[in-house]
C-alpha positions as CSV (number, residue, x, y, z in Angstrom):
1,X,0.0,0.0,0.0
2,X,1.4,3.4,-1.0
3,X,1.3,6.2,1.7
4,X,-1.3,8.8,1.2
5,X,-0.5,12.4,0.3
6,X,-1.4,13.4,3.9
7,X,1.0,10.9,5.4
8,X,3.8,12.1,3.2
9,X,3.1,15.7,4.2
10,X,3.1,14.8,7.9
11,X,6.4,13.0,7.5
12,X,7.9,15.9,5.7
13,X,6.6,18.3,8.4
14,X,8.1,16.1,11.2
15,X,11.5,16.0,9.7
16,X,11.5,19.6,8.8
17,X,10.8,20.4,12.5
18,X,13.6,18.2,13.5
19,X,16.1,19.7,11.0
20,X,19.1,21.4,12.4
21,X,18.7,25.2,12.6
22,X,21.5,27.4,11.5
23,X,23.9,28.5,14.3
24,X,25.8,31.7,14.2
25,X,28.3,32.4,16.9
26,X,29.3,36.0,17.9
27,X,32.5,36.3,19.8
28,X,33.9,39.5,21.3
29,X,37.0,40.2,23.4
30,X,36.1,40.6,27.1
31,X,38.0,41.4,30.2
32,X,36.5,39.2,33.0
33,X,36.8,40.5,36.5
34,X,36.0,38.3,39.5
35,X,34.7,39.5,42.9
36,X,38.2,40.0,44.2
37,X,39.1,42.3,41.4
38,X,41.3,39.8,39.5
39,X,41.1,40.3,35.8
40,X,41.7,37.9,32.9
41,X,41.3,38.4,29.2
42,X,38.6,36.2,27.7
43,X,35.8,36.2,25.1
44,X,32.1,36.6,25.5
45,X,30.0,34.5,23.1
46,X,26.4,34.7,22.0
47,X,24.4,32.3,19.8
48,X,20.7,31.7,19.3
49,X,18.5,28.6,19.9
50,X,14.8,27.9,19.5
51,X,12.9,28.4,22.7
52,X,11.0,25.2,21.8
53,X,12.5,22.9,19.2
54,X,9.1,21.5,18.3
55,X,8.6,25.0,16.7
56,X,12.0,25.8,15.2
57,X,10.8,28.8,13.3
58,X,9.3,30.3,16.5
59,X,10.8,32.4,19.2
60,X,14.6,32.4,19.6
61,X,16.7,32.8,22.7
62,X,20.1,34.3,23.0
63,X,22.5,32.0,24.9
64,X,25.7,33.6,26.3
65,X,28.9,32.4,27.8
66,X,32.4,33.5,28.7
67,X,35.3,31.5,27.2
68,X,38.7,31.4,29.0
69,X,41.3,30.4,26.5
70,X,43.5,27.4,27.3
71,X,47.1,27.8,28.4
72,X,47.8,24.4,26.9
73,X,49.5,24.6,23.4
74,X,47.6,21.4,22.5
75,X,44.2,21.8,24.2
76,X,41.7,19.1,24.5
77,X,37.9,19.4,23.8
78,X,36.4,22.6,25.4
79,X,35.3,22.2,29.0
80,X,31.8,23.6,29.7
81,X,30.8,24.4,33.3
82,X,27.2,23.7,34.1
83,X,25.8,25.4,37.2
84,X,23.2,24.0,39.6
85,X,19.9,25.3,40.6
86,X,18.2,25.0,38.2
87,X,18.7,28.7,37.7
88,X,22.4,29.1,38.6
89,X,24.8,31.1,36.4
90,X,28.0,29.7,35.0
91,X,29.5,33.2,34.6
92,X,28.3,34.0,38.1
93,X,30.1,31.0,39.5
94,X,33.3,32.0,37.7
95,X,33.0,35.4,39.4
96,X,32.9,33.9,42.8
97,X,34.8,31.4,44.9
98,X,35.6,28.9,42.1
99,X,37.4,31.4,39.9
100,X,40.8,29.9,40.6
101,X,39.5,26.4,39.7
102,X,38.2,27.8,36.3
103,X,41.7,29.2,35.7
104,X,43.4,25.9,36.6
105,X,41.2,24.0,34.2
106,X,42.7,26.1,31.4
107,X,45.8,23.8,31.6
108,X,43.6,21.2,29.9
109,X,41.5,23.1,27.4
110,X,39.4,26.2,26.8
111,X,37.0,26.6,29.8
112,X,33.5,28.0,29.2
113,X,31.5,29.6,31.9
114,X,28.1,28.8,30.4
115,X,24.8,30.5,31.2
116,X,21.9,28.1,30.5
117,X,18.7,29.3,28.9
118,X,16.9,31.6,31.3
119,X,20.0,32.3,33.5
120,X,22.8,34.8,33.9
121,X,23.7,36.7,30.8
122,X,21.4,34.6,28.6
123,X,17.9,35.7,27.8
124,X,15.8,35.5,31.0
125,X,12.1,35.6,31.9
126,X,10.6,38.6,33.6
127,X,10.6,38.8,37.4
128,X,7.3,37.6,38.9
129,X,6.0,39.1,42.1
130,X,3.2,36.6,42.7
131,X,3.6,34.1,45.6
132,X,1.7,32.0,48.0
133,X,1.5,32.9,51.7
134,X,0.3,30.8,54.5
135,X,-1.5,32.2,57.5
136,X,1.1,33.4,60.0
137,X,-1.1,32.8,63.0
138,X,-1.6,29.1,62.4
139,X,0.8,26.2,62.1
140,X,1.5,25.2,58.5
141,X,-0.8,22.5,57.2
142,X,0.2,20.9,53.9
143,X,-3.3,19.6,53.1
144,X,-5.0,23.0,53.8
145,X,-2.4,24.9,51.7
146,X,-2.5,22.6,48.7
147,X,-5.3,24.4,46.8
148,X,-3.6,27.8,47.3
149,X,-0.2,26.5,46.2
150,X,-1.7,24.8,43.1
151,X,-3.5,28.1,42.2
152,X,-0.3,30.1,42.8
153,X,1.8,27.8,40.6
154,X,-0.8,27.9,37.8
155,X,-1.0,31.7,38.1
156,X,2.8,31.9,37.8
157,X,2.8,29.7,34.7
158,X,0.0,31.9,33.2
159,X,2.0,35.0,33.9
160,X,5.1,33.7,32.1
161,X,2.9,32.5,29.1
162,X,1.4,36.0,29.0
163,X,4.8,37.5,28.6
164,X,5.4,35.3,25.5
165,X,7.4,32.5,27.0
166,X,6.7,28.8,26.1
167,X,7.3,26.9,29.3
168,X,7.3,23.7,27.4
169,X,10.7,24.8,26.1
170,X,12.2,25.2,29.5
171,X,13.2,21.6,30.3
172,X,16.4,19.7,30.5
173,X,16.1,18.1,27.1
174,X,16.0,21.5,25.5
175,X,18.9,22.6,27.7
176,X,20.9,19.6,26.6
177,X,20.3,20.3,23.0
178,X,21.5,23.9,23.6
179,X,24.8,22.4,24.6
180,X,25.1,20.4,21.4
181,X,24.3,23.7,19.5
182,X,27.1,25.3,21.5
183,X,29.5,22.5,20.5
184,X,28.6,23.0,16.8
185,X,28.9,26.8,17.1
186,X,32.4,26.3,18.5
187,X,33.3,24.0,15.7
188,X,34.3,21.2,18.2
189,X,33.8,17.5,17.5
190,X,33.4,16.9,21.2
191,X,33.0,18.8,24.5
192,X,33.6,17.9,28.1
193,X,31.2,18.8,30.8
194,X,32.0,19.9,34.3
195,X,28.9,20.1,36.5
196,X,27.4,20.3,39.9
197,X,24.0,19.5,41.4
198,X,21.3,20.3,38.8
199,X,24.2,20.8,36.3
200,X,24.9,17.1,36.8
201,X,21.3,16.3,35.9
202,X,21.8,18.4,32.7
203,X,25.1,16.7,32.0
204,X,23.7,13.2,32.2
205,X,20.8,14.2,29.9
206,X,23.3,15.6,27.4
207,X,25.1,12.3,27.6
208,X,21.9,10.5,26.9
209,X,21.0,12.7,23.9
210,X,24.4,13.5,22.4
211,X,26.7,10.7,23.7
212,X,29.0,10.6,20.6
213,X,29.9,14.3,21.1
214,X,30.8,14.0,24.8
215,X,34.5,13.5,25.7
216,X,34.3,13.2,29.4
217,X,32.2,14.4,32.3
218,X,32.6,15.5,35.9
219,X,29.5,15.2,38.0
220,X,29.7,16.8,41.5
221,X,26.7,16.4,43.8
222,X,25.1,13.9,41.5
223,X,21.4,14.5,40.6
224,X,20.5,11.5,38.4
225,X,17.7,11.2,36.0
226,X,15.1,10.4,38.7
227,X,16.7,12.4,41.6
228,X,15.0,15.7,41.3
229,X,12.6,14.9,44.2
230,X,14.7,14.1,47.3
231,X,14.1,11.0,49.3
232,X,13.1,11.2,53.0
233,X,15.4,8.2,53.9
234,X,18.4,10.3,52.8
235,X,17.5,13.1,55.2
236,X,17.0,10.5,58.0
237,X,20.4,8.8,57.2
238,X,22.2,12.2,57.5
239,X,20.5,13.0,60.8
240,X,21.7,9.6,62.1
241,X,25.2,10.3,60.9
242,X,25.3,13.6,62.7
243,X,23.9,11.9,65.9
244,X,26.7,9.3,65.7
245,X,29.4,11.9,65.1
246,X,28.3,13.7,68.3
247,X,28.4,10.4,70.2
248,X,31.9,9.5,68.8
249,X,33.5,12.7,69.8
250,X,34.4,12.9,73.5
251,X,33.9,16.7,73.4
252,X,30.2,16.4,72.4
253,X,29.2,12.9,73.6
254,X,28.3,14.0,77.1
255,X,26.8,17.3,76.0
256,X,24.6,15.9,73.2
257,X,23.9,12.3,74.1
258,X,20.7,12.0,72.1
259,X,20.2,14.6,69.4
260,X,17.5,12.5,67.6
261,X,15.6,11.9,70.8
262,X,15.6,15.6,71.6
263,X,14.6,16.5,68.1
264,X,11.7,14.0,68.2
265,X,10.4,15.5,71.4
266,X,10.6,19.0,70.0
267,X,8.5,18.0,67.0
268,X,6.0,16.0,69.1
269,X,5.5,19.0,71.4
270,X,5.0,21.3,68.5
271,X,2.4,19.0,67.1
272,X,0.5,19.1,70.3
273,X,1.1,22.7,71.2
274,X,2.6,25.1,68.5
275,X,4.7,28.0,69.7
276,X,4.4,31.7,68.9
277,X,7.5,33.7,68.0
278,X,8.2,37.3,66.9
279,X,9.7,37.8,63.5
280,X,9.7,40.3,60.6
281,X,7.0,40.4,57.9
282,X,8.6,39.3,54.5
283,X,7.0,42.3,52.7
284,X,6.7,45.2,55.2
285,X,9.5,44.4,57.5
286,X,7.4,45.1,60.6
287,X,7.6,42.8,63.6
288,X,4.7,40.3,63.8
289,X,3.8,37.2,65.6
290,X,4.0,33.8,63.8
291,X,3.0,30.4,64.9
292,X,5.4,27.4,64.4
293,X,4.0,23.9,64.3
294,X,5.5,20.5,63.6
295,X,5.5,20.8,59.8
296,X,7.0,24.3,60.0
297,X,9.8,23.0,62.1
298,X,10.4,20.0,59.9
299,X,10.9,22.3,56.9
300,X,13.3,24.6,58.9
301,X,15.3,21.6,60.0
302,X,15.8,20.4,56.4
303,X,17.3,23.7,55.5
304,X,20.0,23.1,58.0
305,X,21.1,19.8,56.4
306,X,22.7,21.2,53.3
307,X,26.1,20.6,54.8
308,X,28.4,21.0,57.9
309,X,28.7,24.8,57.6
310,X,24.9,24.9,58.3
311,X,24.3,21.9,60.6
312,X,27.3,22.5,62.9
313,X,24.8,24.7,64.9
314,X,22.0,22.1,64.7
315,X,22.6,20.3,68.0
316,X,22.7,23.6,69.9
317,X,19.5,24.9,68.3
318,X,17.7,21.6,69.0
319,X,18.8,21.8,72.6
320,X,17.6,25.4,73.0
321,X,14.2,24.4,71.5
322,X,14.1,21.3,73.7
323,X,14.5,23.7,76.7
324,X,11.7,25.9,75.3
325,X,13.8,28.7,73.7
326,X,12.9,29.4,70.1
327,X,14.5,32.8,69.8
328,X,17.3,31.7,67.4
329,X,14.9,30.2,64.9
330,X,12.4,33.0,65.1
331,X,14.1,35.1,62.3
332,X,13.4,32.2,59.9
333,X,9.8,31.4,61.1
334,X,8.2,32.5,57.9
335,X,10.5,30.6,55.5
336,X,8.0,27.6,55.5
337,X,5.0,29.9,55.0
338,X,6.1,31.8,51.9
339,X,7.0,30.8,48.3
340,X,7.6,32.6,45.0
341,X,8.6,31.6,41.5
342,X,11.3,32.1,38.9
343,X,10.2,30.9,35.5
344,X,13.2,28.9,34.4
345,X,13.6,27.0,37.7
346,X,9.9,26.3,38.1
347,X,9.6,24.8,34.6
348,X,12.9,22.9,34.6
349,X,12.1,21.1,37.9
350,X,8.5,20.3,37.0
351,X,9.6,18.9,33.7
352,X,12.1,16.5,35.3
353,X,9.4,15.2,37.6
354,X,9.4,11.9,39.5
355,X,8.8,8.3,38.5
356,X,5.8,6.4,39.9
357,X,8.2,4.0,41.6
358,X,10.2,6.7,43.4
359,X,7.0,8.5,44.4
360,X,5.6,5.4,46.0
361,X,8.9,4.8,47.8
362,X,9.1,8.2,49.3
363,X,5.4,8.2,50.3
364,X,6.0,5.0,52.2
365,X,9.2,6.2,53.8
366,X,8.2,9.7,54.8
367,X,6.0,8.8,57.9
368,X,8.8,6.7,59.3
369,X,11.4,9.5,59.4
370,X,11.8,12.5,61.7
371,X,11.5,15.1,59.0
372,X,8.9,13.4,56.8
373,X,8.8,14.7,53.2
374,X,9.4,18.3,54.3
375,X,12.4,18.7,51.9
376,X,10.1,18.4,48.9
377,X,7.5,20.9,50.0
378,X,5.8,22.3,48.1
379,X,7.3,20.8,44.9
380,X,5.0,17.8,44.7
381,X,1.9,20.1,44.9
382,X,3.3,22.3,42.2
383,X,4.2,19.3,40.1
384,X,0.6,18.1,40.4
385,X,-0.7,21.5,39.2
386,X,1.7,21.7,36.2
387,X,2.1,18.0,35.3
388,X,1.5,18.8,31.6
389,X,5.2,20.0,31.6
390,X,6.5,16.6,32.8
391,X,8.9,15.0,30.3
392,X,7.7,11.5,31.2
393,X,9.2,8.1,32.2
394,X,11.5,7.9,29.2
395,X,13.3,11.0,30.3
396,X,14.0,9.5,33.8
397,X,15.1,6.0,32.5
398,X,18.7,5.1,33.2
399,X,21.2,5.3,30.3
400,X,24.3,3.1,29.9
401,X,27.5,4.6,28.5
402,X,31.2,4.0,28.3
403,X,32.1,7.7,28.3
404,X,34.5,8.5,31.1
405,X,32.7,10.0,34.1
406,X,34.0,11.2,37.4
407,X,31.4,11.5,40.2
408,X,32.3,13.6,43.3
409,X,30.2,13.0,46.4
410,X,30.2,14.4,49.9
411,X,29.3,12.0,52.7
412,X,27.5,14.9,54.6
413,X,25.6,16.3,51.6
414,X,22.0,16.8,52.5
415,X,20.9,17.6,48.9
416,X,22.6,15.2,46.6
417,X,23.7,12.2,48.7
418,X,26.5,9.8,48.0
419,X,23.9,7.2,47.1
420,X,22.8,9.1,44.0
421,X,26.3,8.7,42.5
422,X,26.4,5.0,43.5
423,X,23.0,4.4,41.6
424,X,24.2,6.5,38.6
425,X,27.6,4.7,38.3
426,X,25.8,1.3,37.9
427,X,25.2,2.4,34.3
428,X,28.6,3.9,33.5
429,X,31.2,1.3,32.7
430,X,34.0,3.9,32.7
431,X,32.8,5.7,35.8
432,X,34.8,6.6,38.9
433,X,33.8,7.9,42.3
434,X,35.7,10.5,44.4
435,X,34.2,10.6,47.9
436,X,34.9,13.6,50.1
437,X,34.3,12.3,53.6
438,X,33.0,15.2,55.6
439,X,31.9,17.4,52.7
440,X,28.5,18.9,52.3
441,X,26.8,20.4,49.2
442,X,28.3,23.0,46.8
443,X,31.8,24.5,47.3
444,X,33.2,21.8,49.5
445,X,32.8,19.3,46.7
446,X,35.4,21.3,44.8
447,X,37.3,23.4,47.3
448,X,37.6,21.6,50.6
449,X,40.9,19.9,49.7
450,X,43.6,20.7,47.1
451,X,43.7,17.0,46.2
452,X,40.2,17.4,44.5
453,X,41.6,19.8,41.9
454,X,44.5,17.4,41.3
455,X,42.2,14.5,40.6
456,X,39.9,16.6,38.4
457,X,42.8,17.8,36.3
458,X,44.2,14.3,35.9
459,X,40.8,13.0,34.9
460,X,40.2,15.8,32.3
461,X,43.7,15.1,30.9
462,X,42.7,11.5,30.3
463,X,45.1,10.1,32.8
464,X,44.4,6.9,34.8
465,X,42.5,7.5,38.0
466,X,40.8,5.3,40.5
467,X,38.0,5.4,43.1
468,X,39.3,7.4,46.0
469,X,38.3,8.9,49.3
470,X,39.5,12.2,50.7
471,X,38.9,12.6,54.5
472,X,38.4,16.1,55.8
473,X,39.0,17.3,59.4
474,X,36.2,16.6,61.9
475,X,33.4,19.1,62.3
476,X,33.5,21.4,65.2
477,X,30.0,21.4,66.4
478,X,28.7,24.5,68.3
479,X,28.4,24.0,72.1
480,X,25.6,25.3,74.2
481,X,26.0,28.9,75.5
482,X,27.2,29.0,79.1
């Protein structure tokens, strides 16, 4: 049977939409200055991509980056830095504490501080002032707030659409295809990716979609294909590690003999009898009274688990609350009761979603943990409201590859636990794991030991490396005030 004219037309339309759009790269000399005032000559680059590749003739986005030229006379494939978030800026990262690391990487190849679509110097969405706001005079109730949060997320999406943005174009698949366009714009056969947190999620997706054009990848603070939604068991495991560290150290063993027990009692009391504290209104700045209940406190405690720089004060704060003193958490009392939206971050996270299997697992685990599912609040409510943006199960499926990958994990990372890397490495036959014992999220994964830079450079040069562990000095927990 011969295909109909309509079928031929549809096939032609499909392949026309999938056809590669032309890429024009504009490069200009640029003097990059970091926050310390150090300057380095570089180039600022701009190229355009479709906002939504299903409509290649539609709206275009300007993507920008800063390229630091290699100091190597025979440089390897360009190294592209992918910031976390989603919503972080590569150029912003180079401006800050990791500037020296960007400069060191030039010994291997050109280093590109890349601003993903919707971030940094690339085209961004307008600021949105809308938000959801819980009643200050009541303890936070997730079930009661769900309708308001769904309405707020929908209103935010409607706002960005009204400004001419197609939220279906702000997902990690499109972000990954932008990177392949960058590669072509640079005239490179391959690129290497250096990533952290959400950036690792993007790097893995780029590997899945453009494997033959990826030379090697560094994934720090690994967020795998199905790790966007955090697991309550990982929060509980970190709390148990902290409790054990306190018991193992003679300086703290007698002072904090039962952190988890005291925390449980604080939460149980708040469930029975919420407390009222004085704090500043988020909009007017005036002092108001706010009520903290169990769920409010669970959310506040999750914010302390990012890493040691934050949770070193956790035992002291829990002890104070156990004794009835909530004055040191009062300034943060409204954090659980208030939420706003940035277009890129909202759409990217919703699009990555969660598998049915992981959702069932965390729903079963949450009631058995001290902090429940507080770390994911209110993401799952927003995801339910905007589920039409979800990329689906195929996006979250594992992908096997022999491309060299170095995972970097911190044993005290409360956002992207070591377990994420272990799961991801099962599918990477040429993968390696660098464990930083004692490191939390973000900077410590790169900057807590000079040995990390050495291993990263060796890996990027293609030298033989192995699984390794770097042990950091013990944490100095804060002691109760005399």
